[in-house]
C-alpha positions, 0 to 999 in steps of 0.5 A, spaced: 535 467 493 536 474 489 528 474 490 529 473 498 533 479 498 529 484 495 523 482 500 527 483 506 529 490 503 522 491 502 521 488 508 525 493 512 524 500 507 517 499 510 519 497 518 523 502 519 517 506 515 512 505 520 516 506 526 517 513 524 509 513 524 509 510 530 514 515 533 512 521 530 504 519 532 507 518 540 511 526 541 505 529 538 500 525 542 505 527 548 505 534 546 498 535 545 495 532 551 501 533 556 505 539 554 499 543 552 502 544 546 495 546 542 498 550 537 499 544 533 491 542 533 488 546 527 484 552 528 488 553 536 491 559 534 485 563 531 480 561 536 477 567 539 479 566 548 472 563 550 472 558 544 479 556 546 476 556 554 470 551 550 475 547 546 479 546 553 473 544 557 470 539 553 477 536 553 478 536 546 486 537 546 486 530 550 482 526 547 486 528 540 492 527 543 491 519 547 487 518 540 494 519 537 497 515 543 493 509 542 494 509 535 502 508 536 501 503 541 496 499 537 501 501 530 507 498 535 502 492 537 501 489 530 508 490 527 510 483 529 505 481 524 510 484 519 515 478 521 509 472 521 507 467 515 501 471 514 500 474 506 496 480 508 500 482 513 501 489 511 495 491 508 491 489 515 497 494 519 496 500 515 487 498 515 488 498 522 492 506 522 486 508 518 481 505 522 483 508 528 486 514 525 478 515 522 475 513 526 478 517 532 476 524 528 469 521 528 469 519 535 473 527 537 466 530 534 463 529 541 468 534 544 468 539 538 465 546 539 458 546 539 456 550 534 462 546 529 460 539 531 454 538 527 459 541 521 464 536 524 461 529 524 458 529 517 465 531 514 469 526 519 464 520 517 464 523 509 472 522 510 472 515 513 466 513 506 471 515 502 478 514 504 476 507 507 472 506 501 476 508 496 481 504 499 477 498 499 475 498 492 482 501 489 485 493 493 479 490 491 481 492 483 488 490 486 488 483 488 483 482 481 488 477 477 491 477 471 488 473 464 493 472 458 490 471 452 496 469 445 492 470 439 491 474 433 499 475 433 499 478 439 500 478 446 494 481 451 494 482 459 488 484 462 487 487 468 491 494 472 498 496 469 495 490 463 497 492 455 497 489 448 504 488 444 504 485 437 508 478 436 513 483 432 514 487 439 517 481 442 523 479 442 526 473 446 521 469 451 526 465 457 523 461 463 526 463 469 527 458 476 527 464 480 525 471 480 530 476 479 532 481 485 526 487 485 530 493 488 525 498 487 518 500 485 517 506 480 509 506 479 507 500 482 503 495 486 506 491 491 501 488 496 501 481 499 504 476 494 503 480 488 507 485 484 503 488 478 506 494 475 514 498 473 519 496 478 526 496 477 530 489 476 536 488 478 541 486 471 534 488 468 533 496 470 525 499 469 521 493 468 514 491 467 512 486 472 505 480 473 507 477 479 506 472 484 512 473 488 511 467 492 511 462 485 516 460 482 517 459 475 517 466 472 517 468 464 521 473 462 519 477 455 524 481 452 521 487 448 523 493 444 522 496 450 522 493 457 522 486 460 516 483 462 516 479 468 510 474 468 508 468 471 501 465 474 499 462 482 500 455 478 506 453 476 502 449 470 498 454 467 505 459 467 508 453 463 502 453 458 503 461 457 511 460 456 510 454 450 505 459 447 509 465 446 515 460 445 511 457 438 509 465 436 516 468 438 520 463 434 
């Protein structure tokens, strides 16, 4: 019940954030395309009069405004995905926003000032490759599952946010039937049903999580620093980890 409440709060926060983004994109696009608010375009105010005329003749402002409006509409159409059972709805939505924006910047290079067009293509394509490539690499690394080993009088959790703990730093271990409510992410990643890193957990405060939100049970390890919550996709493996830890900690 508490885990579900935490998930509901995170969903509400994500939806509010996306609605604000949609409103910003829509207002900027409308202002540029229909109200000639060209000062909102980077560099327009510092152009010479001839450059501004060429800019307008090329239709760059109209295309830029249209791109922002299309991005807003696309985001709005994809928003219902968040209310489905699709595991990667949030990632799909933000991925599409990136594609809309950076793909749009590449397209807009076609309407740049003639003497800046080549440079614009190089910059926009480079940004697309760096940002999309970087985000993709981060997502792949984030989704890599963690391994748990209990040997040589220490607990080791591998992967992002993984650490090693001597057994004498572990105070107790308990198997929970459900995950307590996660109230805030402080330094971690929460993608799909996976949560890794530092989160505030109700009644436990700052905690280190390595959990699959849609799986139970969950192991709670109390340490001399902060609690660790841990589980595996397979309940049988979670149970195995718990038995190994209980034998060592006792």
